[in-house]
Predicted model as a PDB file, atoms N, CA, C, CB and O in Angstrom, pLDDT in the B-factor column:
MODEL        1                                                                  
ATOM      1  N   MET A   1     -17.305  -9.274 -24.712  1.00 91.00           N  
ATOM      2  CA  MET A   1     -16.124  -9.353 -23.859  1.00 91.00           C  
ATOM      3  C   MET A   1     -16.231 -10.582 -22.961  1.00 91.00           C  
ATOM      4  CB  MET A   1     -15.965  -8.063 -23.009  1.00 91.00           C  
ATOM      5  O   MET A   1     -17.306 -10.919 -22.465  1.00 91.00           O  
ATOM      6  N   ASN A   2     -15.112 -11.230 -22.768  1.00 95.00           N  
ATOM      7  CA  ASN A   2     -15.022 -12.376 -21.871  1.00 95.00           C  
ATOM      8  C   ASN A   2     -14.122 -12.034 -20.701  1.00 95.00           C  
ATOM      9  CB  ASN A   2     -14.497 -13.621 -22.613  1.00 95.00           C  
ATOM     10  O   ASN A   2     -13.219 -11.207 -20.825  1.00 95.00           O  
ATOM     11  N   GLU A   3     -14.366 -12.665 -19.572  1.00 97.00           N  
ATOM     12  CA  GLU A   3     -13.509 -12.478 -18.406  1.00 97.00           C  
ATOM     13  C   GLU A   3     -12.505 -13.622 -18.338  1.00 97.00           C  
ATOM     14  CB  GLU A   3     -14.350 -12.400 -17.100  1.00 97.00           C  
ATOM     15  O   GLU A   3     -12.856 -14.785 -18.534  1.00 97.00           O  
ATOM     16  N   TYR A   4     -11.254 -13.275 -18.059  1.00 97.00           N  
ATOM     17  CA  TYR A   4     -10.181 -14.258 -17.970  1.00 97.00           C  
ATOM     18  C   TYR A   4      -9.333 -13.999 -16.734  1.00 97.00           C  
ATOM     19  CB  TYR A   4      -9.309 -14.227 -19.237  1.00 97.00           C  
ATOM     20  O   TYR A   4      -9.182 -12.860 -16.290  1.00 97.00           O  
ATOM     21  N   GLU A   5      -8.787 -15.069 -16.194  1.00 98.00           N  
ATOM     22  CA  GLU A   5      -7.708 -14.962 -15.219  1.00 98.00           C  
ATOM     23  C   GLU A   5      -6.450 -15.290 -16.007  1.00 98.00           C  
ATOM     24  CB  GLU A   5      -7.912 -15.933 -13.955  1.00 98.00           C  
ATOM     25  O   GLU A   5      -6.385 -16.320 -16.677  1.00 98.00           O  
ATOM     26  N   VAL A   6      -5.458 -14.423 -15.930  1.00 98.00           N  
ATOM     27  CA  VAL A   6      -4.256 -14.581 -16.742  1.00 98.00           C  
ATOM     28  C   VAL A   6      -3.048 -14.790 -15.838  1.00 98.00           C  
ATOM     29  CB  VAL A   6      -4.043 -13.354 -17.658  1.00 98.00           C  
ATOM     30  O   VAL A   6      -2.745 -13.959 -14.982  1.00 98.00           O  
ATOM     31  N   TYR A   7      -2.368 -15.909 -16.041  1.00 98.00           N  
ATOM     32  CA  TYR A   7      -1.106 -16.202 -15.349  1.00 98.00           C  
ATOM     33  C   TYR A   7       0.002 -15.767 -16.294  1.00 98.00           C  
ATOM     34  CB  TYR A   7      -0.975 -17.745 -14.956  1.00 98.00           C  
ATOM     35  O   TYR A   7       0.098 -16.269 -17.414  1.00 98.00           O  
ATOM     36  N   ILE A   8       0.835 -14.840 -15.852  1.00 97.00           N  
ATOM     37  CA  ILE A   8       1.895 -14.287 -16.697  1.00 97.00           C  
ATOM     38  C   ILE A   8       3.248 -14.681 -16.109  1.00 97.00           C  
ATOM     39  CB  ILE A   8       1.770 -12.730 -16.816  1.00 97.00           C  
ATOM     40  O   ILE A   8       3.511 -14.474 -14.924  1.00 97.00           O  
ATOM     41  N   GLU A   9       4.093 -15.248 -16.954  1.00 96.00           N  
ATOM     42  CA  GLU A   9       5.437 -15.651 -16.536  1.00 96.00           C  
ATOM     43  C   GLU A   9       6.447 -14.986 -17.468  1.00 96.00           C  
ATOM     44  CB  GLU A   9       5.598 -17.217 -16.552  1.00 96.00           C  
ATOM     45  O   GLU A   9       6.479 -15.267 -18.666  1.00 96.00           O  
ATOM     46  N   GLU A  10       7.276 -14.093 -16.900  1.00 95.00           N  
ATOM     47  CA  GLU A  10       8.306 -13.393 -17.675  1.00 95.00           C  
ATOM     48  C   GLU A  10       9.640 -14.109 -17.475  1.00 95.00           C  
ATOM     49  CB  GLU A  10       8.411 -11.885 -17.250  1.00 95.00           C  
ATOM     50  O   GLU A  10      10.136 -14.216 -16.354  1.00 95.00           O  
ATOM     51  N   ILE A  11      10.212 -14.594 -18.572  1.00 92.00           N  
ATOM     52  CA  ILE A  11      11.434 -15.393 -18.528  1.00 92.00           C  
ATOM     53  C   ILE A  11      12.543 -14.624 -19.235  1.00 92.00           C  
ATOM     54  CB  ILE A  11      11.218 -16.794 -19.184  1.00 92.00           C  
ATOM     55  O   ILE A  11      12.362 -14.149 -20.356  1.00 92.00           O  
ATOM     56  N   ASN A  12      13.705 -14.504 -18.568  1.00 87.00           N  
ATOM     57  CA  ASN A  12      14.842 -13.835 -19.211  1.00 87.00           C  
ATOM     58  C   ASN A  12      15.957 -14.849 -19.454  1.00 87.00           C  
ATOM     59  CB  ASN A  12      15.361 -12.650 -18.338  1.00 87.00           C  
ATOM     60  O   ASN A  12      15.951 -15.917 -18.842  1.00 87.00           O  
ATOM     61  N   PRO A  13      16.912 -14.544 -20.331  1.00 82.00           N  
ATOM     62  CA  PRO A  13      17.936 -15.524 -20.689  1.00 82.00           C  
ATOM     63  C   PRO A  13      18.893 -15.859 -19.544  1.00 82.00           C  
ATOM     64  CB  PRO A  13      18.723 -15.016 -21.858  1.00 82.00           C  
ATOM     65  O   PRO A  13      19.518 -16.920 -19.564  1.00 82.00           O  
ATOM     66  N   CYS A  14      19.020 -14.997 -18.568  1.00 79.00           N  
ATOM     67  CA  CYS A  14      19.964 -15.255 -17.470  1.00 79.00           C  
ATOM     68  C   CYS A  14      19.399 -16.219 -16.431  1.00 79.00           C  
ATOM     69  CB  CYS A  14      20.345 -13.949 -16.794  1.00 79.00           C  
ATOM     70  O   CYS A  14      20.112 -17.090 -15.933  1.00 79.00           O  
ATOM     71  N   GLY A  15      18.124 -16.060 -16.108  1.00 67.00           N  
ATOM     72  CA  GLY A  15      17.547 -16.848 -15.028  1.00 67.00           C  
ATOM     73  C   GLY A  15      16.713 -18.028 -15.458  1.00 67.00           C  
ATOM     74  O   GLY A  15      16.478 -18.941 -14.667  1.00 67.00           O  
ATOM     75  N   GLY A  16      16.261 -18.027 -16.699  1.00 63.00           N  
ATOM     76  CA  GLY A  16      15.394 -19.092 -17.160  1.00 63.00           C  
ATOM     77  C   GLY A  16      14.089 -19.115 -16.391  1.00 63.00           C  
ATOM     78  O   GLY A  16      13.756 -18.160 -15.689  1.00 63.00           O  
ATOM     79  N   SER A  17      13.349 -20.204 -16.523  1.00 66.00           N  
ATOM     80  CA  SER A  17      12.036 -20.281 -15.882  1.00 66.00           C  
ATOM     81  C   SER A  17      12.127 -20.429 -14.367  1.00 66.00           C  
ATOM     82  CB  SER A  17      11.253 -21.437 -16.454  1.00 66.00           C  
ATOM     83  O   SER A  17      11.158 -20.144 -13.664  1.00 66.00           O  
ATOM     84  N   GLN A  18      13.274 -20.869 -13.851  1.00 70.00           N  
ATOM     85  CA  GLN A  18      13.434 -20.997 -12.397  1.00 70.00           C  
ATOM     86  C   GLN A  18      13.400 -19.644 -11.701  1.00 70.00           C  
ATOM     87  CB  GLN A  18      14.742 -21.706 -12.072  1.00 70.00           C  
ATOM     88  O   GLN A  18      12.966 -19.557 -10.552  1.00 70.00           O  
ATOM     89  N   HIS A  19      13.841 -18.604 -12.361  1.00 75.00           N  
ATOM     90  CA  HIS A  19      13.898 -17.266 -11.765  1.00 75.00           C  
ATOM     91  C   HIS A  19      12.982 -16.287 -12.486  1.00 75.00           C  
ATOM     92  CB  HIS A  19      15.327 -16.741 -11.784  1.00 75.00           C  
ATOM     93  O   HIS A  19      13.252 -15.087 -12.523  1.00 75.00           O  
ATOM     94  N   SER A  20      11.899 -16.803 -13.059  1.00 85.00           N  
ATOM     95  CA  SER A  20      10.989 -15.942 -13.801  1.00 85.00           C  
ATOM     96  C   SER A  20      10.128 -15.117 -12.854  1.00 85.00           C  
ATOM     97  CB  SER A  20      10.106 -16.774 -14.730  1.00 85.00           C  
ATOM     98  O   SER A  20       9.894 -15.484 -11.703  1.00 85.00           O  
ATOM     99  N   LYS A  21       9.669 -13.996 -13.380  1.00 92.00           N  
ATOM    100  CA  LYS A  21       8.739 -13.131 -12.635  1.00 92.00           C  
ATOM    101  C   LYS A  21       7.332 -13.611 -12.968  1.00 92.00           C  
ATOM    102  CB  LYS A  21       8.932 -11.589 -13.001  1.00 92.00           C  
ATOM    103  O   LYS A  21       6.966 -13.699 -14.140  1.00 92.00           O  
ATOM    104  N   LYS A  22       6.540 -13.923 -11.939  1.00 95.00           N  
ATOM    105  CA  LYS A  22       5.208 -14.483 -12.150  1.00 95.00           C  
ATOM    106  C   LYS A  22       4.147 -13.572 -11.541  1.00 95.00           C  
ATOM    107  CB  LYS A  22       5.112 -15.898 -11.546  1.00 95.00           C  
ATOM    108  O   LYS A  22       4.348 -12.991 -10.474  1.00 95.00           O  
ATOM    109  N   SER A  23       3.022 -13.457 -12.230  1.00 97.00           N  
ATOM    110  CA  SER A  23       1.916 -12.668 -11.706  1.00 97.00           C  
ATOM    111  C   SER A  23       0.604 -13.214 -12.248  1.00 97.00           C  
ATOM    112  CB  SER A  23       2.079 -11.176 -12.071  1.00 97.00           C  
ATOM    113  O   SER A  23       0.573 -13.921 -13.255  1.00 97.00           O  
ATOM    114  N   ILE A  24      -0.476 -12.872 -11.560  1.00 98.00           N  
ATOM    115  CA  ILE A  24      -1.815 -13.267 -11.986  1.00 98.00           C  
ATOM    116  C   ILE A  24      -2.679 -12.009 -12.002  1.00 98.00           C  
ATOM    117  CB  ILE A  24      -2.424 -14.373 -11.038  1.00 98.00           C  
ATOM    118  O   ILE A  24      -2.688 -11.238 -11.042  1.00 98.00           O  
ATOM    119  N   ILE A  25      -3.401 -11.811 -13.098  1.00 97.00           N  
ATOM    120  CA  ILE A  25      -4.302 -10.672 -13.210  1.00 97.00           C  
ATOM    121  C   ILE A  25      -5.660 -11.160 -13.725  1.00 97.00           C  
ATOM    122  CB  ILE A  25      -3.706  -9.579 -14.152  1.00 97.00           C  
ATOM    123  O   ILE A  25      -5.756 -12.244 -14.300  1.00 97.00           O  
ATOM    124  N   GLU A  26      -6.691 -10.366 -13.520  1.00 98.00           N  
ATOM    125  CA  GLU A  26      -8.010 -10.630 -14.092  1.00 98.00           C  
ATOM    126  C   GLU A  26      -8.294  -9.545 -15.118  1.00 98.00           C  
ATOM    127  CB  GLU A  26      -9.125 -10.674 -12.986  1.00 98.00           C  
ATOM    128  O   GLU A  26      -8.085  -8.359 -14.864  1.00 98.00           O  
ATOM    129  N   ILE A  27      -8.774  -9.972 -16.283  1.00 97.00           N  
ATOM    130  CA  ILE A  27      -9.022  -9.023 -17.373  1.00 97.00           C  
ATOM    131  C   ILE A  27     -10.367  -9.304 -18.030  1.00 97.00           C  
ATOM    132  CB  ILE A  27      -7.894  -9.091 -18.422  1.00 97.00           C  
ATOM    133  O   ILE A  27     -10.968 -10.358 -17.827  1.00 97.00           O  
ATOM    134  N   GLU A  28     -10.821  -8.347 -18.814  1.00 97.00           N  
ATOM    135  CA  GLU A  28     -11.924  -8.521 -19.751  1.00 97.00           C  
ATOM    136  C   GLU A  28     -11.351  -8.246 -21.130  1.00 97.00           C  
ATOM    137  CB  GLU A  28     -13.150  -7.570 -19.419  1.00 97.00           C  
ATOM    138  O   GLU A  28     -10.725  -7.211 -21.356  1.00 97.00           O  
ATOM    139  N   ALA A  29     -11.566  -9.180 -22.055  1.00 96.00           N  
ATOM    140  CA  ALA A  29     -11.019  -9.022 -23.399  1.00 96.00           C  
ATOM    141  C   ALA A  29     -11.899  -9.747 -24.406  1.00 96.00           C  
ATOM    142  CB  ALA A  29      -9.573  -9.551 -23.468  1.00 96.00           C  
ATOM    143  O   ALA A  29     -12.644 -10.662 -24.055  1.00 96.00           O  
ATOM    144  N   VAL A  30     -11.803  -9.331 -25.649  1.00 96.00           N  
ATOM    145  CA  VAL A  30     -12.512  -9.997 -26.728  1.00 96.00           C  
ATOM    146  C   VAL A  30     -11.991 -11.427 -26.862  1.00 96.00           C  
ATOM    147  CB  VAL A  30     -12.349  -9.220 -28.060  1.00 96.00           C  
ATOM    148  O   VAL A  30     -12.772 -12.370 -26.988  1.00 96.00           O  
ATOM    149  N   SER A  31     -10.661 -11.580 -26.835  1.00 97.00           N  
ATOM    150  CA  SER A  31     -10.020 -12.887 -26.912  1.00 97.00           C  
ATOM    151  C   SER A  31      -8.608 -12.773 -26.334  1.00 97.00           C  
ATOM    152  CB  SER A  31      -9.983 -13.412 -28.387  1.00 97.00           C  
ATOM    153  O   SER A  31      -8.071 -11.671 -26.227  1.00 97.00           O  
ATOM    154  N   PRO A  32      -8.005 -13.905 -25.961  1.00 97.00           N  
ATOM    155  CA  PRO A  32      -6.624 -13.855 -25.473  1.00 97.00           C  
ATOM    156  C   PRO A  32      -5.652 -13.265 -26.503  1.00 97.00           C  
ATOM    157  CB  PRO A  32      -6.168 -15.250 -25.084  1.00 97.00           C  
ATOM    158  O   PRO A  32      -4.767 -12.486 -26.149  1.00 97.00           O  
ATOM    159  N   GLU A  33      -5.817 -13.634 -27.766  1.00 97.00           N  
ATOM    160  CA  GLU A  33      -4.917 -13.138 -28.815  1.00 97.00           C  
ATOM    161  C   GLU A  33      -5.010 -11.616 -28.952  1.00 97.00           C  
ATOM    162  CB  GLU A  33      -5.246 -13.808 -30.163  1.00 97.00           C  
ATOM    163  O   GLU A  33      -3.989 -10.940 -29.073  1.00 97.00           O  
ATOM    164  N   VAL A  34      -6.219 -11.084 -28.935  1.00 97.00           N  
ATOM    165  CA  VAL A  34      -6.401  -9.636 -29.050  1.00 97.00           C  
ATOM    166  C   VAL A  34      -5.774  -8.930 -27.848  1.00 97.00           C  
ATOM    167  CB  VAL A  34      -7.906  -9.281 -29.161  1.00 97.00           C  
ATOM    168  O   VAL A  34      -5.121  -7.898 -28.008  1.00 97.00           O  
ATOM    169  N   TYR A  35      -5.968  -9.484 -26.634  1.00 97.00           N  
ATOM    170  CA  TYR A  35      -5.379  -8.874 -25.438  1.00 97.00           C  
ATOM    171  C   TYR A  35      -3.855  -8.799 -25.554  1.00 97.00           C  
ATOM    172  CB  TYR A  35      -5.775  -9.671 -24.181  1.00 97.00           C  
ATOM    173  O   TYR A  35      -3.265  -7.754 -25.277  1.00 97.00           O  
ATOM    174  N   VAL A  36      -3.220  -9.889 -25.958  1.00 98.00           N  
ATOM    175  CA  VAL A  36      -1.755  -9.905 -26.047  1.00 98.00           C  
ATOM    176  C   VAL A  36      -1.265  -8.963 -27.142  1.00 98.00           C  
ATOM    177  CB  VAL A  36      -1.246 -11.333 -26.315  1.00 98.00           C  
ATOM    178  O   VAL A  36      -0.269  -8.265 -26.951  1.00 98.00           O  
ATOM    179  N   LYS A  37      -1.941  -8.932 -28.274  1.00 97.00           N  
ATOM    180  CA  LYS A  37      -1.538  -8.020 -29.355  1.00 97.00           C  
ATOM    181  C   LYS A  37      -1.637  -6.558 -28.925  1.00 97.00           C  
ATOM    182  CB  LYS A  37      -2.406  -8.253 -30.598  1.00 97.00           C  
ATOM    183  O   LYS A  37      -0.806  -5.738 -29.317  1.00 97.00           O  
ATOM    184  N   GLU A  38      -2.650  -6.228 -28.119  1.00 96.00           N  
ATOM    185  CA  GLU A  38      -2.843  -4.836 -27.697  1.00 96.00           C  
ATOM    186  C   GLU A  38      -1.999  -4.455 -26.487  1.00 96.00           C  
ATOM    187  CB  GLU A  38      -4.297  -4.596 -27.382  1.00 96.00           C  
ATOM    188  O   GLU A  38      -1.662  -3.282 -26.327  1.00 96.00           O  
ATOM    189  N   ASN A  39      -1.644  -5.418 -25.626  1.00 96.00           N  
ATOM    190  CA  ASN A  39      -0.990  -5.096 -24.358  1.00 96.00           C  
ATOM    191  C   ASN A  39       0.378  -5.733 -24.156  1.00 96.00           C  
ATOM    192  CB  ASN A  39      -1.867  -5.504 -23.247  1.00 96.00           C  
ATOM    193  O   ASN A  39       1.072  -5.399 -23.196  1.00 96.00           O  
ATOM    194  N   GLY A  40       0.780  -6.636 -25.036  1.00 95.00           N  
ATOM    195  CA  GLY A  40       2.060  -7.322 -24.874  1.00 95.00           C  
ATOM    196  C   GLY A  40       3.241  -6.477 -25.310  1.00 95.00           C  
ATOM    197  O   GLY A  40       3.109  -5.556 -26.116  1.00 95.00           O  
ATOM    198  N   ARG A  41       4.401  -6.813 -24.758  1.00 95.00           N  
ATOM    199  CA  ARG A  41       5.642  -6.103 -25.134  1.00 95.00           C  
ATOM    200  C   ARG A  41       6.286  -6.667 -26.390  1.00 95.00           C  
ATOM    201  CB  ARG A  41       6.641  -6.162 -23.996  1.00 95.00           C  
ATOM    202  O   ARG A  41       6.955  -5.945 -27.130  1.00 95.00           O  
ATOM    203  N   PHE A  42       6.083  -7.966 -26.631  1.00 97.00           N  
ATOM    204  CA  PHE A  42       6.760  -8.651 -27.742  1.00 97.00           C  
ATOM    205  C   PHE A  42       5.727  -9.247 -28.692  1.00 97.00           C  
ATOM    206  CB  PHE A  42       7.710  -9.762 -27.212  1.00 97.00           C  
ATOM    207  O   PHE A  42       4.563  -9.410 -28.325  1.00 97.00           O  
ATOM    208  N   PRO A  43       6.152  -9.575 -29.917  1.00 97.00           N  
ATOM    209  CA  PRO A  43       5.243 -10.233 -30.861  1.00 97.00           C  
ATOM    210  C   PRO A  43       4.932 -11.670 -30.423  1.00 97.00           C  
ATOM    211  CB  PRO A  43       5.852 -10.232 -32.277  1.00 97.00           C  
ATOM    212  O   PRO A  43       5.713 -12.304 -29.714  1.00 97.00           O  
ATOM    213  N   ILE A  44       3.782 -12.157 -30.863  1.00 98.00           N  
ATOM    214  CA  ILE A  44       3.388 -13.531 -30.561  1.00 98.00           C  
ATOM    215  C   ILE A  44       4.264 -14.494 -31.356  1.00 98.00           C  
ATOM    216  CB  ILE A  44       1.885 -13.763 -30.882  1.00 98.00           C  
ATOM    217  O   ILE A  44       4.445 -14.345 -32.564  1.00 98.00           O  
ATOM    218  N   MET A  45       4.805 -15.490 -30.644  1.00 97.00           N  
ATOM    219  CA  MET A  45       5.643 -16.510 -31.274  1.00 97.00           C  
ATOM    220  C   MET A  45       4.901 -17.834 -31.422  1.00 97.00           C  
ATOM    221  CB  MET A  45       6.919 -16.719 -30.464  1.00 97.00           C  
ATOM    222  O   MET A  45       5.108 -18.567 -32.390  1.00 97.00           O  
ATOM    223  N   GLU A  46       4.027 -18.135 -30.447  1.00 97.00           N  
ATOM    224  CA  GLU A  46       3.348 -19.431 -30.446  1.00 97.00           C  
ATOM    225  C   GLU A  46       2.027 -19.312 -29.691  1.00 97.00           C  
ATOM    226  CB  GLU A  46       4.246 -20.529 -29.810  1.00 97.00           C  
ATOM    227  O   GLU A  46       1.930 -18.606 -28.687  1.00 97.00           O  
ATOM    228  N   MET A  47       1.007 -20.021 -30.197  1.00 98.00           N  
ATOM    229  CA  MET A  47      -0.285 -20.089 -29.509  1.00 98.00           C  
ATOM    230  C   MET A  47      -0.681 -21.556 -29.430  1.00 98.00           C  
ATOM    231  CB  MET A  47      -1.389 -19.236 -30.250  1.00 98.00           C  
ATOM    232  O   MET A  47      -0.731 -22.247 -30.447  1.00 98.00           O  
ATOM    233  N   THR A  48      -0.969 -22.038 -28.199  1.00 98.00           N  
ATOM    234  CA  THR A  48      -1.335 -23.438 -27.991  1.00 98.00           C  
ATOM    235  C   THR A  48      -2.441 -23.523 -26.945  1.00 98.00           C  
ATOM    236  CB  THR A  48      -0.102 -24.277 -27.554  1.00 98.00           C  
ATOM    237  O   THR A  48      -2.913 -22.506 -26.435  1.00 98.00           O  
ATOM    238  N   LYS A  49      -2.842 -24.740 -26.638  1.00 97.00           N  
ATOM    239  CA  LYS A  49      -3.777 -25.030 -25.549  1.00 97.00           C  
ATOM    240  C   LYS A  49      -3.045 -25.906 -24.539  1.00 97.00           C  
ATOM    241  CB  LYS A  49      -5.089 -25.737 -26.078  1.00 97.00           C  
ATOM    242  O   LYS A  49      -2.274 -26.790 -24.912  1.00 97.00           O  
ATOM    243  N   SER A  50      -3.297 -25.649 -23.250  1.00 96.00           N  
ATOM    244  CA  SER A  50      -2.720 -26.497 -22.210  1.00 96.00           C  
ATOM    245  C   SER A  50      -3.523 -27.797 -22.124  1.00 96.00           C  
ATOM    246  CB  SER A  50      -2.702 -25.760 -20.832  1.00 96.00           C  
ATOM    247  O   SER A  50      -4.544 -27.942 -22.795  1.00 96.00           O  
ATOM    248  N   ALA A  51      -3.062 -28.735 -21.301  1.00 96.00           N  
ATOM    249  CA  ALA A  51      -3.731 -30.022 -21.146  1.00 96.00           C  
ATOM    250  C   ALA A  51      -5.166 -29.863 -20.633  1.00 96.00           C  
ATOM    251  CB  ALA A  51      -2.936 -30.908 -20.197  1.00 96.00           C  
ATOM    252  O   ALA A  51      -6.033 -30.677 -20.951  1.00 96.00           O  
ATOM    253  N   ASN A  52      -5.418 -28.815 -19.838  1.00 95.00           N  
ATOM    254  CA  ASN A  52      -6.772 -28.617 -19.306  1.00 95.00           C  
ATOM    255  C   ASN A  52      -7.594 -27.628 -20.138  1.00 95.00           C  
ATOM    256  CB  ASN A  52      -6.695 -28.129 -17.867  1.00 95.00           C  
ATOM    257  O   ASN A  52      -8.655 -27.191 -19.692  1.00 95.00           O  
ATOM    258  N   GLY A  53      -7.125 -27.265 -21.337  1.00 96.00           N  
ATOM    259  CA  GLY A  53      -7.902 -26.445 -22.254  1.00 96.00           C  
ATOM    260  C   GLY A  53      -7.682 -24.949 -22.173  1.00 96.00           C  
ATOM    261  O   GLY A  53      -8.351 -24.194 -22.880  1.00 96.00           O  
ATOM    262  N   ASP A  54      -6.759 -24.497 -21.328  1.00 97.00           N  
ATOM    263  CA  ASP A  54      -6.462 -23.064 -21.240  1.00 97.00           C  
ATOM    264  C   ASP A  54      -5.676 -22.619 -22.472  1.00 97.00           C  
ATOM    265  CB  ASP A  54      -5.667 -22.742 -19.945  1.00 97.00           C  
ATOM    266  O   ASP A  54      -4.877 -23.379 -23.020  1.00 97.00           O  
ATOM    267  N   ASP A  55      -5.915 -21.376 -22.898  1.00 98.00           N  
ATOM    268  CA  ASP A  55      -5.145 -20.804 -24.001  1.00 98.00           C  
ATOM    269  C   ASP A  55      -3.781 -20.360 -23.485  1.00 98.00           C  
ATOM    270  CB  ASP A  55      -5.903 -19.612 -24.653  1.00 98.00           C  
ATOM    271  O   ASP A  55      -3.691 -19.676 -22.465  1.00 98.00           O  
ATOM    272  N   VAL A  56      -2.714 -20.751 -24.194  1.00 98.00           N  
ATOM    273  CA  VAL A  56      -1.352 -20.368 -23.822  1.00 98.00           C  
ATOM    274  C   VAL A  56      -0.746 -19.621 -25.007  1.00 98.00           C  
ATOM    275  CB  VAL A  56      -0.479 -21.626 -23.428  1.00 98.00           C  
ATOM    276  O   VAL A  56      -0.714 -20.129 -26.128  1.00 98.00           O  
ATOM    277  N   ILE A  57      -0.268 -18.411 -24.741  1.00 98.00           N  
ATOM    278  CA  ILE A  57       0.367 -17.598 -25.777  1.00 98.00           C  
ATOM    279  C   ILE A  57       1.765 -17.245 -25.305  1.00 98.00           C  
ATOM    280  CB  ILE A  57      -0.466 -16.308 -26.090  1.00 98.00           C  
ATOM    281  O   ILE A  57       1.947 -16.749 -24.193  1.00 98.00           O  
ATOM    282  N   ILE A  58       2.759 -17.504 -26.160  1.00 97.00           N  
ATOM    283  CA  ILE A  58       4.149 -17.185 -25.841  1.00 97.00           C  
ATOM    284  C   ILE A  58       4.606 -16.080 -26.770  1.00 97.00           C  
ATOM    285  CB  ILE A  58       5.071 -18.438 -25.968  1.00 97.00           C  
ATOM    286  O   ILE A  58       4.460 -16.162 -27.990  1.00 97.00           O  
ATOM    287  N   THR A  59       5.170 -15.028 -26.153  1.00 98.00           N  
ATOM    288  CA  THR A  59       5.725 -13.917 -26.922  1.00 98.00           C  
ATOM    289  C   THR A  59       7.216 -13.829 -26.614  1.00 98.00           C  
ATOM    290  CB  THR A  59       4.996 -12.566 -26.588  1.00 98.00           C  
ATOM    291  O   THR A  59       7.671 -14.368 -25.606  1.00 98.00           O  
ATOM    292  N   GLY A  60       7.975 -13.160 -27.465  1.00 97.00           N  
ATOM    293  CA  GLY A  60       9.401 -13.020 -27.193  1.00 97.00           C  
ATOM    294  C   GLY A  60      10.068 -12.068 -28.154  1.00 97.00           C  
ATOM    295  O   GLY A  60       9.491 -11.630 -29.149  1.00 97.00           O  
ATOM    296  N   ASP A  61      11.320 -11.763 -27.813  1.00 94.00           N  
ATOM    297  CA  ASP A  61      12.089 -10.833 -28.641  1.00 94.00           C  
ATOM    298  C   ASP A  61      13.109 -11.536 -29.529  1.00 94.00           C  
ATOM    299  CB  ASP A  61      12.796  -9.831 -27.764  1.00 94.00           C  
ATOM    300  O   ASP A  61      13.821 -10.874 -30.284  1.00 94.00           O  
ATOM    301  N   GLY A  62      13.197 -12.864 -29.456  1.00 88.00           N  
ATOM    302  CA  GLY A  62      14.157 -13.606 -30.263  1.00 88.00           C  
ATOM    303  C   GLY A  62      15.548 -13.629 -29.674  1.00 88.00           C  
ATOM    304  O   GLY A  62      16.449 -14.235 -30.256  1.00 88.00           O  
ATOM    305  N   ASN A  63      15.753 -12.983 -28.526  1.00 90.00           N  
ATOM    306  CA  ASN A  63      17.064 -12.955 -27.878  1.00 90.00           C  
ATOM    307  C   ASN A  63      17.043 -13.593 -26.488  1.00 90.00           C  
ATOM    308  CB  ASN A  63      17.558 -11.524 -27.775  1.00 90.00           C  
ATOM    309  O   ASN A  63      17.946 -13.360 -25.684  1.00 90.00           O  
ATOM    310  N   GLY A  64      16.029 -14.386 -26.206  1.00 89.00           N  
ATOM    311  CA  GLY A  64      15.965 -15.077 -24.925  1.00 89.00           C  
ATOM    312  C   GLY A  64      14.973 -14.524 -23.927  1.00 89.00           C  
ATOM    313  O   GLY A  64      14.778 -15.117 -22.867  1.00 89.00           O  
ATOM    314  N   TYR A  65      14.344 -13.411 -24.232  1.00 94.00           N  
ATOM    315  CA  TYR A  65      13.304 -12.853 -23.361  1.00 94.00           C  
ATOM    316  C   TYR A  65      11.944 -13.345 -23.855  1.00 94.00           C  
ATOM    317  CB  TYR A  65      13.360 -11.281 -23.340  1.00 94.00           C  
ATOM    318  O   TYR A  65      11.567 -13.113 -25.003  1.00 94.00           O  
ATOM    319  N   TYR A  66      11.221 -14.022 -22.976  1.00 95.00           N  
ATOM    320  CA  TYR A  66       9.924 -14.577 -23.316  1.00 95.00           C  
ATOM    321  C   TYR A  66       8.896 -14.201 -22.266  1.00 95.00           C  
ATOM    322  CB  TYR A  66      10.008 -16.093 -23.460  1.00 95.00           C  
ATOM    323  O   TYR A  66       9.230 -14.014 -21.096  1.00 95.00           O  
ATOM    324  N   ILE A  67       7.651 -14.091 -22.687  1.00 97.00           N  
ATOM    325  CA  ILE A  67       6.533 -13.929 -21.759  1.00 97.00           C  
ATOM    326  C   ILE A  67       5.499 -14.966 -22.142  1.00 97.00           C  
ATOM    327  CB  ILE A  67       5.932 -12.467 -21.800  1.00 97.00           C  
ATOM    328  O   ILE A  67       5.051 -15.024 -23.287  1.00 97.00           O  
ATOM    329  N   ARG A  68       5.120 -15.795 -21.161  1.00 97.00           N  
ATOM    330  CA  ARG A  68       4.107 -16.829 -21.372  1.00 97.00           C  
ATOM    331  C   ARG A  68       2.824 -16.396 -20.665  1.00 97.00           C  
ATOM    332  CB  ARG A  68       4.599 -18.227 -20.845  1.00 97.00           C  
ATOM    333  O   ARG A  68       2.812 -16.169 -19.455  1.00 97.00           O  
ATOM    334  N   TYR A  69       1.751 -16.287 -21.437  1.00 98.00           N  
ATOM    335  CA  TYR A  69       0.441 -15.918 -20.901  1.00 98.00           C  
ATOM    336  C   TYR A  69      -0.434 -17.178 -20.922  1.00 98.00           C  
ATOM    337  CB  TYR A  69      -0.218 -14.739 -21.736  1.00 98.00           C  
ATOM    338  O   TYR A  69      -0.541 -17.845 -21.951  1.00 98.00           O  
ATOM    339  N   THR A  70      -1.053 -17.498 -19.794  1.00 98.00           N  
ATOM    340  CA  THR A  70      -2.000 -18.614 -19.732  1.00 98.00           C  
ATOM    341  C   THR A  70      -3.351 -18.051 -19.324  1.00 98.00           C  
ATOM    342  CB  THR A  70      -1.523 -19.728 -18.729  1.00 98.00           C  
ATOM    343  O   THR A  70      -3.491 -17.491 -18.238  1.00 98.00           O  
ATOM    344  N   PHE A  71      -4.347 -18.199 -20.193  1.00 98.00           N  
ATOM    345  CA  PHE A  71      -5.661 -17.613 -19.998  1.00 98.00           C  
ATOM    346  C   PHE A  71      -6.649 -18.688 -19.560  1.00 98.00           C  
ATOM    347  CB  PHE A  71      -6.146 -16.922 -21.285  1.00 98.00           C  
ATOM    348  O   PHE A  71      -6.828 -19.693 -20.248  1.00 98.00           O  
ATOM    349  N   SER A  72      -7.289 -18.473 -18.412  1.00 97.00           N  
ATOM    350  CA  SER A  72      -8.346 -19.357 -17.907  1.00 97.00           C  
ATOM    351  C   SER A  72      -9.631 -18.560 -17.835  1.00 97.00           C  
ATOM    352  CB  SER A  72      -7.980 -19.957 -16.505  1.00 97.00           C  
ATOM    353  O   SER A  72      -9.629 -17.407 -17.406  1.00 97.00           O  
ATOM    354  N   GLU A  73     -10.732 -19.170 -18.253  1.00 90.00           N  
ATOM    355  CA  GLU A  73     -12.031 -18.472 -18.160  1.00 90.00           C  
ATOM    356  C   GLU A  73     -12.662 -18.722 -16.822  1.00 90.00           C  
ATOM    357  CB  GLU A  73     -12.986 -18.919 -19.277  1.00 90.00           C  
ATOM    358  O   GLU A  73     -13.754 -18.222 -16.552  1.00 90.00           O  
TER     359      GLU A  73                                                      
ENDMDL                                                                          
END                                                                             
């Protein structure tokens, strides 16, 4: 298990990222992908790395609701 700090940004089609709900949590998980698959509301749409090497996973419902998870060790 690894420890991560996770920045979560929930984006809806009405407000966009300017009015997103943001939170930070600390978790223990095997990997960021496993955590999102087990605890996320939507399927994974994209997995990337940020400029500073953090794992970024974007999930969504295909209708404008997205959740962006950024995992820092």
